[in-house]
C-alpha positions as CSV (number, residue, x, y, z in Angstrom):
1,X,0.3,15.1,-19.9
2,X,-1.1,12.1,-21.8
3,X,0.4,8.8,-20.7
4,X,1.9,6.3,-23.1
5,X,0.0,3.2,-23.9
6,X,2.6,0.7,-22.7
7,X,2.5,-3.1,-22.4
8,X,-0.3,-5.2,-21.0
9,X,0.3,-5.7,-17.2
10,X,1.0,-9.2,-16.0
11,X,-1.8,-11.1,-14.4
12,X,-1.2,-11.5,-11.6
13,X,1.1,-8.5,-11.4
14,X,3.5,-10.0,-8.9
15,X,3.8,-13.1,-6.8
16,X,6.5,-13.4,-4.1
17,X,8.8,-16.4,-4.7
18,X,9.8,-16.8,-1.0
19,X,6.6,-16.9,1.1
20,X,3.9,-16.2,-1.6
21,X,2.4,-13.6,0.7
22,X,2.9,-10.3,-1.1
23,X,0.5,-7.6,0.2
24,X,0.3,-3.9,1.1
25,X,2.6,-2.6,-1.7
26,X,3.9,0.8,-2.6
27,X,5.6,1.7,-5.9
28,X,8.4,4.2,-6.1
29,X,10.8,5.4,-8.8
30,X,14.5,4.5,-8.1
31,X,16.4,7.6,-9.3
32,X,19.8,5.9,-9.5
33,X,18.7,2.7,-11.2
34,X,16.1,4.4,-13.5
35,X,13.5,1.8,-12.8
36,X,10.4,1.3,-10.6
37,X,10.7,-0.5,-7.3
38,X,7.8,-2.1,-5.4
39,X,8.1,-2.5,-1.6
40,X,5.6,-4.8,0.1
41,X,4.7,-6.7,3.2
42,X,5.7,-10.4,2.7
43,X,3.3,-12.4,4.8
44,X,4.7,-15.9,5.7
45,X,1.9,-17.6,3.9
46,X,3.7,-20.9,3.2
47,X,5.4,-21.4,6.7
48,X,3.7,-24.4,8.4
49,X,2.6,-24.9,12.0
50,X,2.4,-21.3,13.0
51,X,-0.1,-20.5,15.8
52,X,-3.0,-18.2,15.1
53,X,-2.1,-15.2,13.0
54,X,1.7,-15.6,13.6
55,X,2.0,-16.0,9.8
56,X,1.1,-12.3,9.3
57,X,3.7,-11.4,11.9
58,X,7.5,-11.8,11.8
59,X,7.3,-10.3,8.3
60,X,9.9,-8.6,6.3
61,X,9.5,-6.0,3.6
62,X,10.1,-7.5,0.1
63,X,11.3,-5.6,-2.9
64,X,10.5,-6.2,-6.6
65,X,11.6,-4.2,-9.6
66,X,10.3,-3.4,-13.1
67,X,12.4,-2.6,-16.1
68,X,9.3,-2.1,-18.4
69,X,7.7,0.7,-16.5
70,X,5.4,-1.3,-14.4
71,X,4.0,-4.0,-16.7
72,X,6.0,-6.9,-15.2
73,X,8.0,-7.4,-11.9
74,X,10.9,-9.4,-10.7
75,X,11.8,-10.2,-7.2
76,X,14.8,-8.2,-6.0
77,X,15.2,-9.2,-2.4
78,X,14.4,-8.0,1.1
79,X,14.8,-4.5,2.4
80,X,17.6,-4.0,5.0
81,X,15.8,-2.2,7.7
82,X,17.9,-1.2,10.7
83,X,15.2,-1.0,13.4
84,X,14.0,-3.1,16.3
85,X,14.8,-6.7,16.9
86,X,14.8,-9.7,14.5
87,X,11.4,-10.9,15.5
88,X,9.7,-7.5,14.9
89,X,6.8,-7.5,12.4
90,X,7.2,-5.0,9.5
91,X,4.0,-4.0,7.6
92,X,2.7,-1.7,4.9
93,X,5.5,0.7,3.9
94,X,4.8,4.1,2.3
95,X,7.7,5.8,0.6
96,X,8.2,9.4,-0.2
97,X,11.1,10.8,-2.4
98,X,12.0,14.3,-1.5
99,X,14.5,14.5,-4.4
100,X,17.5,13.7,-2.3
101,X,16.5,11.1,0.3
102,X,13.8,8.5,0.4
103,X,11.5,8.5,3.4
104,X,9.7,5.3,4.6
105,X,6.7,5.4,6.9
106,X,6.6,1.8,8.2
107,X,4.1,0.0,10.5
108,X,6.1,-1.9,13.2
109,X,4.8,-4.5,15.7
110,X,7.4,-5.2,18.4
111,X,7.5,-9.0,18.0
112,X,5.9,-12.0,16.4
113,X,2.4,-12.7,17.9
114,X,-0.4,-15.3,17.4
115,X,-3.1,-12.6,17.8
116,X,-3.9,-9.0,16.9
117,X,-3.5,-7.6,20.4
118,X,0.0,-6.2,20.4
119,X,0.8,-2.5,20.2
120,X,1.9,-1.1,16.9
121,X,3.6,2.1,15.8
122,X,4.5,4.0,12.6
123,X,8.2,4.6,12.2
124,X,10.0,7.0,9.9
125,X,13.2,5.8,8.3
126,X,15.4,7.1,5.5
127,X,17.4,5.7,2.7
128,X,19.5,6.8,-0.3
129,X,19.0,3.7,-2.4
130,X,15.6,2.2,-1.4
131,X,17.5,-1.0,-0.3
132,X,19.0,0.0,3.1
133,X,17.0,1.9,5.7
134,X,18.1,3.5,8.9
135,X,17.6,6.3,11.4
136,X,14.2,5.0,12.5
137,X,12.1,7.3,14.7
138,X,8.7,6.5,16.1
139,X,6.0,9.0,15.2
140,X,4.0,10.7,18.1
141,X,0.5,9.8,16.8
142,X,-2.9,9.4,18.4
143,X,-2.5,6.0,20.2
144,X,-0.3,3.0,20.7
145,X,-2.2,1.1,18.0
146,X,-1.6,2.9,14.7
147,X,-0.7,1.4,11.3
148,X,-0.8,1.9,7.5
149,X,0.6,5.4,6.7
150,X,0.0,7.3,3.5
151,X,1.8,10.6,3.0
152,X,1.4,13.4,0.4
153,X,2.7,16.9,0.0
154,X,-0.1,19.5,0.2
155,X,-0.4,22.5,-2.1
156,X,0.9,24.8,0.8
157,X,4.1,22.8,0.9
158,X,3.3,21.0,4.2
159,X,3.1,17.2,4.4
160,X,0.1,15.3,5.6
161,X,0.0,11.7,6.8
162,X,-3.1,9.6,7.3
163,X,-3.2,6.4,9.3
164,X,-5.5,3.8,11.0
165,X,-6.1,4.4,14.7
166,X,-7.2,1.1,16.1
167,X,-8.0,2.7,19.5
168,X,-10.8,4.7,17.9
169,X,-12.9,2.1,16.0
170,X,-10.3,1.8,13.3
171,X,-11.1,5.3,11.9
172,X,-8.6,7.2,9.7
173,X,-6.6,9.9,11.5
174,X,-4.1,12.4,10.2
175,X,-1.0,14.3,11.2
176,X,0.9,17.3,9.6
177,X,4.6,18.1,9.2
178,X,6.6,20.9,7.7
179,X,9.6,18.6,6.9
180,X,8.7,14.9,7.2
181,X,10.5,14.8,10.5
182,X,8.4,16.7,13.0
183,X,4.8,15.6,13.2
184,X,1.8,17.2,14.8
185,X,-1.3,15.0,15.3
186,X,-4.4,16.5,13.7
187,X,-7.3,14.3,14.8
188,X,-9.8,12.2,12.9
189,X,-10.1,12.5,9.1
190,X,-12.7,9.9,8.2
191,X,-15.0,8.3,10.7
192,X,-18.1,7.1,8.8
193,X,-16.8,3.5,8.9
194,X,-13.9,1.4,10.0
195,X,-11.0,1.0,7.5
196,X,-7.3,0.5,7.0
197,X,-4.7,0.8,4.3
198,X,-5.6,4.3,3.3
199,X,-4.0,5.8,0.2
200,X,-4.4,9.5,-0.7
201,X,-3.6,10.8,-4.2
202,X,-4.3,13.8,-6.4
203,X,-5.9,13.0,-9.8
204,X,-8.2,14.8,-12.2
205,X,-8.3,17.9,-10.1
206,X,-9.4,16.3,-6.9
207,X,-7.9,14.5,-3.9
208,X,-8.9,10.9,-3.5
209,X,-8.7,8.6,-0.5
210,X,-9.2,4.9,-0.7
211,X,-9.4,2.6,2.3
212,X,-9.7,-1.2,2.7
213,X,-13.1,-1.7,4.3
214,X,-12.7,-5.6,4.1
215,X,-15.7,-5.6,1.7
216,X,-14.0,-3.9,-1.1
217,X,-12.2,-0.6,-1.3
218,X,-14.0,2.5,0.0
219,X,-13.6,5.7,-2.0
220,X,-13.6,9.3,-0.7
221,X,-12.9,12.6,-2.5
222,X,-12.0,16.1,-1.4
223,X,-11.1,19.5,-3.0
224,X,-8.5,20.2,-0.3
225,X,-7.9,17.1,1.9
226,X,-9.8,18.7,4.8
227,X,-13.3,17.5,4.3
228,X,-13.9,14.1,2.6
229,X,-17.1,13.0,0.8
230,X,-17.8,9.2,0.6
231,X,-18.6,7.6,-2.7
232,X,-21.8,5.5,-2.5
233,X,-20.3,2.3,-3.9
234,X,-16.8,0.8,-3.2
235,X,-14.6,-0.6,-5.9
236,X,-13.1,-4.1,-6.1
237,X,-15.8,-5.5,-3.8
238,X,-16.9,-8.2,-6.2
239,X,-14.4,-10.8,-7.4
240,X,-13.2,-10.8,-10.9
241,X,-13.5,-13.5,-13.6
242,X,-9.8,-14.3,-14.1
243,X,-7.8,-16.9,-12.2
244,X,-5.9,-15.5,-9.1
245,X,-8.2,-12.4,-9.1
246,X,-11.6,-13.8,-8.0
247,X,-11.6,-12.5,-4.4
248,X,-12.2,-9.0,-3.2
249,X,-9.4,-6.5,-3.6
250,X,-7.6,-5.3,-0.5
251,X,-5.1,-2.7,0.8
252,X,-4.2,-0.8,-2.4
253,X,-1.6,1.6,-3.7
254,X,-2.3,4.1,-6.6
255,X,0.2,5.5,-9.1
256,X,-0.8,8.4,-11.2
257,X,1.0,8.6,-14.6
258,X,0.1,11.5,-16.8
259,X,-3.7,11.5,-17.1
260,X,-4.1,7.9,-16.1
261,X,-4.1,6.2,-12.7
262,X,-3.5,2.6,-11.7
263,X,-4.5,0.8,-8.6
264,X,-2.3,-2.1,-7.2
265,X,-4.2,-4.3,-4.8
266,X,-3.8,-7.7,-3.2
267,X,-6.0,-10.8,-3.3
268,X,-6.2,-13.9,-1.2
269,X,-6.0,-17.2,-3.0
270,X,-9.2,-18.5,-1.5
271,X,-12.7,-19.3,-2.7
272,X,-12.6,-19.9,-6.5
273,X,-8.9,-19.3,-6.4
274,X,-8.1,-21.9,-3.7
275,X,-5.6,-24.5,-4.6
276,X,-6.4,-27.8,-2.8
277,X,-2.8,-29.0,-3.3
278,X,-1.4,-26.0,-1.3
279,X,-1.7,-26.1,2.5
280,X,-3.5,-23.0,3.8
281,X,-4.1,-21.8,0.3
282,X,-6.3,-19.0,1.6
283,X,-3.3,-17.4,3.4
284,X,-1.5,-16.9,0.1
285,X,-1.7,-13.4,-1.4
286,X,-0.5,-11.8,-4.6
287,X,-0.7,-8.4,-6.3
288,X,-2.9,-7.3,-9.1
289,X,-3.3,-4.1,-11.2
290,X,-6.3,-2.4,-12.7
291,X,-6.8,1.0,-14.3
292,X,-8.9,3.6,-12.5
293,X,-11.6,5.5,-14.5
294,X,-13.7,8.5,-13.6
295,X,-17.3,8.2,-14.6
296,X,-19.9,10.8,-13.6
297,X,-17.6,11.9,-10.8
298,X,-17.3,8.3,-9.4
299,X,-14.1,6.3,-9.2
300,X,-14.4,2.9,-11.0
301,X,-12.2,0.1,-12.3
302,X,-12.7,-3.0,-14.3
303,X,-10.4,-5.7,-12.9
304,X,-11.1,-8.1,-15.8
305,X,-10.0,-5.6,-18.5
306,X,-6.4,-5.9,-19.8
307,X,-4.3,-3.1,-18.4
308,X,-2.0,-1.2,-20.7
309,X,0.6,0.4,-18.4
310,X,3.6,2.6,-18.8
311,X,4.4,4.4,-15.6
312,X,6.3,7.6,-16.3
313,X,9.2,8.5,-14.1
314,X,8.2,11.4,-11.8
315,X,9.0,14.8,-13.3
316,X,12.7,15.8,-12.8
317,X,13.7,12.3,-11.5
């Protein structure tokens, strides 16, 4: 199916009006409201006097919405997530729609900490409206330090989840499920380098995995999700030319719409984008969009090119 041309995406795509710390987003179609939702980690970038990395903890999951099929976004509020205590840190949601219920796979840190040393889990929650989430269950994965889930349905009808295992050099592991509820750990999926924020998607006849390697976005491809081949060059390693998008791209989502694919990533407001009038400007993050292209079997994108976007609703939704 050929995608519609659509409007030119906003630059930046979205900036959180509360803490200005939007990161780690996922886009999902809201069946009832007939519009796209974006759920994201809202880092507390503008809160002063927090020790260490406490500003990346104590985070809620923000929600934005688009009524023009992904070209522009408006803040909707904060997801009501019935899990844990008020000081828990909520990171990096992935959301799957099974046609009846929405399933969130959420990274949860049990508290607000000034360092990176706390345990972390991936928790499965459900919702009927994308706004209110409950019935949280911790997944039995490879260690007590796991984050950043990405989930897809395989061709055999099973579900597969990939995640970062910090107890094994931050390699990407996977688990399988017949129903999104019962999960069986499956071991390591990618171990050629450390990474986080994996996203797996099917496009142009191949499966793709992207991971944040902190020096751009690493790219892998596979015919079947079992064996992954690394692409020689990452994408979004080099900063762009446009204001707010001159730092490396990080922790991305991908939405496939017809024959086109769009990557949504976050950037820090540091380096050339630092604002000397804003305390701790480098903590501030916002979301950007670029269109993915396939050239000689390699995944590429031009972050400086205007993006015409019209995200089609999923089939049957």
